[in-house]
N, C-alpha and C positions, 0 to 999 in steps of 0.2 A: 504493499499499499504506499502509494509517493503522499508525501505531506508537505505541503507549501512552509517555506520560512515562517511566515506571518503565524499560521497555525501552530507550529512548533514552539515558536517564542510565546505565542499563549497559553499553552501547555506548560511550558517553563515559569512563565509567570503566575499562574494557578498554584503550581506547587509550591512556589516561594511564600504566596500568600496564604494558604492552606495553614503554612506552619505556625502563622499567628490568629489562627478563627478561633472565637469560642462557639465551639459547635452547640452550646445550648442556647446561643443568643444570636448569633451571627449565620447569615449566609453569605454567599458568592455572586455578584451580579457581574454578568457577562456584558460589556456598553456595544453600543452600534460601530464603535471605533475599535471593536475587539480587544477591550482592556479588560482586564480583571480587579474588580473592588468588593471591598467587603459593605455589607449592608445589614440593617435590623429588619427588611422587610420581608416577607414570606409569599408575596404577590408580585409577578412581574409587571413592571412599570412601562410605560411608552417610550421612554429613552433607552431601553434594554433589549437584548434579544436571547439571552437565556439566564435562568436563575437555579443556582444549585443549593438545594437545600438538605439539611443534616436531619438524622434521628439519631441522637446519641445514646439510646437504650438499644440501637438494633446493631447486629453485625452484618447480616446479610443484606439487608437492605436499609445501611448505613446512611445512604445520600439518595436524591432523588432529584433530575433534572426536569424544567419545566421551558421548552424551547417555543420562540415566536415562530411565527410563519415564514418570517424573511431569513431564519437561521440558516446557513448554508449547509445544503445537505450533505456534502464532503466532511464538513466540520464534523456534523453529528455524529457520522460514523467514527470518525477519529476520536470524538470524546468518549464514545460508547466501548472502544477498544481501550485506549490510555489512562482514563482518569483512573479506573480501578487500583491501578499500580501504586498511587499516592495517596488518593482521598480514602484512607481506611481509617476504622475507629482505633484511636490512640490509646484506649483505656482497655482494651483487650488483654487477656492474660498473655499470649505470645504474639509474636509478630505476623502479620501476613505473609503467605508463601506462595511463589509460583515456580512452575518450571516451564521451560520453551524446549521442544524436542524438534530438530529438522530430521524426516526419516523418509525413505522411500513409501511408495504407495502398499507395499507388502511389508510394512513396519522395520526396515530396514536402518540401520545408523551408520553400517559401515560393512565395506565387503569383508570376507572370511579373514583376509590379510590385514585388516584395519585400516584400508583407506576410505576416508570420508570426506574430504575436501574437492569440492564442495557441493554437498547433496542439497542443500539449501541454495536457493538464488541469491543474487545480490540483494535484492528487497528484502529479504529474510535477514541478511546478514545485520542490513540498516536498521530493521525491525528491533532485534538483538541488542542492539547498542542504545536502540531508545529506551529501553526496558531498562538497561543499566543505568542510563540519565534520570531515570524516573523514581526507581526504587533506592532505598537506604543504603543496601548492602547486597554483597553477592557473594555467594559459598560454593566451595568446591572441595572435594576431598583430597587429602594428599596424594592418592595414585595419579588422580587427573592432573595435579599440578605437574608432578615428575615426569609422565608422558608429554603432557601438550605444552606444559611450560606457557601458558596463558599471559598475558599482562594484566588482564582484568580492568581495562579501562574503557574510557568511551573516546572513540578515535573518528568514528564516523558521524557523529552528530554534534550539534552543540547542547553542551551541558557538562556538570558537574560529575568526577568519577566517583563511583559508589564505594563505601567501605567495604575491603575485601576480608573475606571470613575465609580460613584453610582448616580443614579439621585434620588433624594426623598425629599420631602417635611415636612419629620418629623423627628425627631432624630432617629438614628440606634444605636444598639448595635455592637460595631466595634471591640470587643475582637477576633473573628476569623480571622480578617482581617491579610493577609500575610503582613510582611515588603515593604516598599517601598513606591515611590509617588503615592498619591491617592488624587483624586479630588472628592468632594461632591458637585454635580451641585443643586441647589434648587433655589424656588421663595420667600422663607422667610428666615428670620434671625433666623439660626437653633442654640439651646442654648447647647452646650457639655461644661461640666465641666473640662474635659480634651481630647484633641484630640491626637491620636496615633501618633508618630514621621512622618514627612514628607507628613502630610495631611493636606489638603486645601481645604476651602469652598469657593466656587464661587456663590454668588448670581446673579441670571438672573433676572433683572425685567420684569414682563411682567402681563398686565391689567386683562388677562384670569386666572390668578392663576395656569398656568402650562407652561413647556417649550417646545415650536415645536422643532421638530429635527433639523431643520436648525440654528435655533438660538444657540441650543446646540452646534452642530459642529463649528459654528463661535468661539465660548468661546472657544473650544479645538483647533482650527488653531491657534488662539492667544497665545496658550502656546506650539507650535510646535509639534503639534501632525498632523499627516499625513496619518496614517490607524489606523482603529478602528474595532476590533471584537464587533459583539453585541452578547451577551449569553442571551438575555431575559430581562424579561419574555415576554408572549405573548403580551401584549399589548404595550409594549416596541417596539418590533418587527413590529407590526399593522402599529405605527404610522409611523416608517420609511418607511413602505411600501407605505402606504397612503398619505404621503406627500413627495414622490418621492426622498427621500435622501438616499435610499440603492442601492450600486454599485452592489453586488454580492451577490448571495445568495448559498447556498450549503443543497441537501439532503441528507443524510445518510438513504437508504432505505434498512432496515432490511426484513429478509426473516419469518415476523412474523405477524400473523393475529389476531386483538383484535376484530374486530365487533363493539366494543364500546370504550368510551373512551373520552379523550380529544386531540382537533385537535390540530396539528402543528401551524397552520394559520389559524386565525379568521378574516373574512373580512365582511363587508356588502354583503346582498344575491343579486344577479345578474340574470337577466331575460332573458339573451340572450348571444352567445358565444362572438358576438364583445366587450361584457363589459369587458369580462375575462383578467388579467395580462398576455401579452404575454412575457415569458421568452427568452431571446436572447442568440444565441452563446451558445446554450448547449454543455457541454462535459461530457464525462462518463468515470468513474474509478473505478476498481475494487478494494474494500476496505474488504480483508477476504472472508467472506461467503455473504458479503454485495455490492450493487449497492451505487456510488456515484454521483449524478448530480450538476454539477457545472454551473451557468448560470448568465447573466448579464440582468438588467433590464431597 
């Protein structure tokens, strides 16, 4: 999905404004000049084209939008896709979590030899960077960091880099890490001779030797992280699904067939349809020559 620069700047403006909004008393108004302002009104006025109201005691329906007839149709679709990454209830027990997976139409994220660049198209890559710019933090497992050596920053769109969260129980080579706030979550006392600037180790005590996802998210919440993009790997994503701590899941479905390869999601086998995980409220977006599904769990 292509987004005009003026529309993207409006989203970033809303994101910054929302940090200061009192959801019990205030709403956000979008003016005819595509500016976001705080307001005490609950009714769409003649000089505005959209109104974002908050339901502070709700999680699933935390906000609602009223659009004027003149509101641009393309911008409405952009709002429906992107606002949910950062307009979230900040009083919840754990942060909002989301996963974005680029896969073939038969559910593969890589060939049997591990080749995966690029299953998703260029628009999907830009979309992934938009998510990074909108959420508070991006999370990956230690194995994914070792193999891919990702920079975990925002390069393809305007916006601030998210806080980086890496979950690992052994030391990592952090040379590829981009600058900025980083949390290393572990159950053991990792020994680093020198940590990059703004990098902090958080030791989570656990008798099992691993961190369950809810415990991990509690630690992030303590550090004022309210939304997290989980970028892998497969075992990390599996834990969030099985432990029911994943809020939103997206599948970018590329028009490719592998017939073999690595699955995007690996869960325990089921014997009947009733045991399947039923995704809720699915929405569909065209991303270049591919289709993306967005659902809640």
